[in-house]
N, C-alpha and C positions, 0 to 999 in steps of 0.2 A: 886558767887565768881568771882574774876577777873582772868580769865583764858587766856586772849588774848595773853599775852606774854609767857604763860606757855604751850599752845597747838598750834602747827603749823600743821593745817590740810592740807592734800593734795587734789588733784582733781582726780576723776576717779570713777570707779565702781568696787566693790570687791565681789559682791554677787555670781558671777559665780564661784569664787575660792572655795566656800563653798558648792557647790551643792551636794557633796557626804558626807558632814559632818553629825554628829548626829543631830537629830531633837531636838531643844530646844524651849521653849516658856517662855515668861515672867510669864505666869501662872496667876491664880486668886489671886491677892494681898490680897483680903479680908480674904483668908484662911491662908496666911502666909505673913504678910505685912512687916516684918522686913528685912532690907537690910543694908549692910555695904559698904560705899564708899571707894574704894581702894586708894583714894588720900592721906589717912593717911600714906601710905607706898610708893607710887610712882605716877608719872604722866604717865609713860610708862610701861605698863604691859608686862613683858617678862617671859619666862619659869622659871627664877629664883624665881619668886613670886608664882608659882603654889602651893608649899606646904602650903602657907597661906590659900588657898581656903579650904583645909581640916580642918585647925584649926578653920576657921570661921564656917564651917558646924558643927563641933563638939560643938561649943559654942551654936548653935541653929539657926543661920541665914539660910534662905532658898534662899537668893538672895544677889548679890553684885552689886555695881554700878561701871561701868568700864569706865574710861576715854579713848577715842579713839583718837589715834594719828597716823598720816600718817607714821611717822618714824619707827613704830613697826608693820607695816602692815603684815610683814612676819610671825609674831607670832600669828596672829589672828586664823588661823585654829587650832593650838595647844591649844589656849585658849578656843576655843569652845569645844574641846574634854575634856579639863581639867574641865570645868564647868559641862559637862555632866557626867564625872566620879564622881563628888561630888554631883550630883543631885541638882545643884545650878542654879537658874534662874538669869538673869541679866537685869539691865537697863543700859543705856549709857548716857554719858554727853559729851558735847563738847562746842566749842566757835568759834568766828571768829576773824580775825585780821584786821589791818588797810588796808592791801592789799586785803581783802575780806570782806568789810563792806557792809551789806545789806542796810544801810541807806545813803551810799555815794551819793554825787551829780554827781559822775563820772559813766556813764553807764558801762564802762569797769570793774570798781571795783565791781559794783553790779552783773555783769555777773559772775565774779570770785567768788563772795560771794554765788551766787546760785549754782554754780558747787561744791563749798565747802560744802554747806549744803546737796546737793544731795549725795556727797560722805559719809558724816556722816550718812545720812539716810540709804544708802545702806549697810554701815558697821554695823549699828545697826541691820538691818534685817538679815544680815549674821550671827551675833552672837546670834540671837534669841530674841533680845530686841524689845519690842513694845513701849518703852518709851525713847525718846531722850530729855534730858533737858539741860539747860544752857542759858547763855545770847546770844542767837542765832540771835539777832536783831541788834546788833551794837557793837561799840568798847568802850573802857574805857573812852576816852576823846573826846570832840568835835574837829572838824577840826580847824586848825589855823584860828584865827579871828572870830570864831563863839563862842558866849558867853555861850551857853548851848543848851538844846534840842529845836528844832524848829518843828512846824507842818509839814514843808516840809520833814524834816529828818524822822519823824515818818511815814509820808505817803509813803516815798520811802522804808522804812523798811517793811511796810505792804504789798506793792506790791511784794517785793522779797519773803516775807514769804508766801504769797498766792501761789506763784509758787512752793515753797518748800513743802507746805502742799499737793498740788496736786500730787507731786511726791511721797510723803509718803503714801498717801491714799490707793493705791492698796495693799501695804504690811502691812496695819493695824498699821502703825507707828503713834504715837501721838507725836507732838512737844510741849514741855513744856517750856515756856519762864520764865526764872528766873530773877526777878528784883533784882538789886544790890543796896547796900547803896551808898550814894553820894561820898564816898571816893574811890570806886572801879568801878563805872560806872556812866554815865550821862543821858542816853536816857530814861531809865525806872527805877524809884526809889521806886515806891509804887505799891500796888495791883491795885489801881485805875488807875494809868498810864497804867499798863499792860492790864487790862480789856478793856480799851478804844482801845488799839491797836488790841486786839483780836476781838473786835466787828467790827473794820474797816476791818479786813481780812475776817471775816465771815466764816472761815473754821471749820467744826465740829471736826477736829482732832488737833486743836490748843487750848492749855490751859496754865495754870500757874504752874510753879514749885515754891512752897513757901518755902523759906529758912528762918528759924527762926532767924538766926544770922542777916541777912540783915533787916528783918522786925522789929526786936527788936530796930534797930537804927532809922528806918524811919517812922514806923507806930505809930499813937497815941495810939493804943491798938491792941494787937495781935488777940484777939478774934473777934473784929470787922472786922479786915482785912480778917481773914479766912472766916467769915460769908459772907462778900461781894464777895469773890471768888466763893462761892457756887459750882455748878456742873462744873465750869471751872477749879477747882483745881484738877489737874491730878497727881501731884507728890509733895512730901514734903521732904525737907532736915531738919532733926532733928539736929540742930547745936547750941551749947552753945554760949553765948555772947563772950567768949574769945576763942572759937574754940577748947575747950578741953573737959574734963570729964563732961558728962551731969549731971545737978543738982548742979554743983559747981559754977555756974555763976549767972546771973541776969534774965535769961529768965523765964517768968511766965508760967511754964509748965502746971499747973492746967488749966489755961485759954486756952493754946494751945490745949491740948488733949480734953478738954471739948467742944471747938468750932468744932474741927474736927469730934467728935462724933455727935454733933448736926446737922451738915450738911450731915451726912451719908457718910463720906469720905471712899472710897474703894481703894485708891491708896497705893503705897508703903510708908513706913516710913523709910527713908534712913539716917542712921547716918553719919554725915559729920564732921570730925575733921582734923586739919592740924598739921604738924610737921615741925620744923625748918630745918630738914635735907633733906626735899624734895624740891629741887631747880630746876628751878627758881620760882616754884609755891609759896613757902613760902614768898619770897620777894614781888611778885606781889600781894599777898593777905595780905601783911603787918603783917605777923606772925613773931614776934621777940622773942618769948619764948614758950617753951612747957608747956602746962597747964594740964599735966597728968603724971602718973608714967611711965608706959610702954604702947606701942601701943596695944599689945594683951590684957593687963589688961583693957585699955579703951574700947576695943571692947566687952570684957566680961561684964564689968560693964554697958555698954550701953544697951546690950541685956536685962540684968536684969531690968534696968531702964524702958525700953519699956514694958516689961512684967508687971511691977508694975503699970504703968500708962495707958496702953492700954488694958491689959488683955490677 
């Protein structure tokens, strides 16, 4: 998804602020793989949203996907406790901005990007997440005067990501690069693009976050793209073609789940849907209409949908 304008990450380390917090872990996804992305309700998780965690747990979810934003850092200790109270694991997602672009030709911007990624990694660790996903490699549009992705830009992104992966390794954090469709991102649009960058970096904790919405637009076939990802597929966003109720759009779900099972996928299946009232995310992701009845009903139906297709 295009989160660059929607998430403004800060710089710094937060892990020490959580040293006395309850121990949480992302847990074994293969045992309880279904998660719900909180972007359907908010981009900034505050205590006002905590009652939702209980409702999602009651539906059957065992994990949630948490957007991490510098502006709500003060709520993170309470969020960790709220997750523990509901026995919910979490994964995290984030993005970078033009001022913190890992692929920038400006060394200062790349340093800021690395600091930003380190902050996101440290925050993920503090929340108990071992999976940080998103378009962590670059911004939505190329720099002025640059017609599109260049080998140099991808090489610079790889260099920055290698340093970020080294920072993440001691805490057991895996970085998952989410390729975006051409209307929301430019540097990586396909699984093939992303795998090439991952091979360049060469870090064992760097993999792919496969979003079915983006892949539906860009890939020639979803099953083939998933198969190509193989053991580098660390995380999956289960998202319909119109970003709403699963099964009511054009994604070939039989192909998706069949391919995931065929490669022995063990990561999370995280439901991702967007709503027009969550701004500026909805505008940056080009969501102009709600394609569901109610948010809680979408979450309920999505859990049943996953149970039907995954088991």
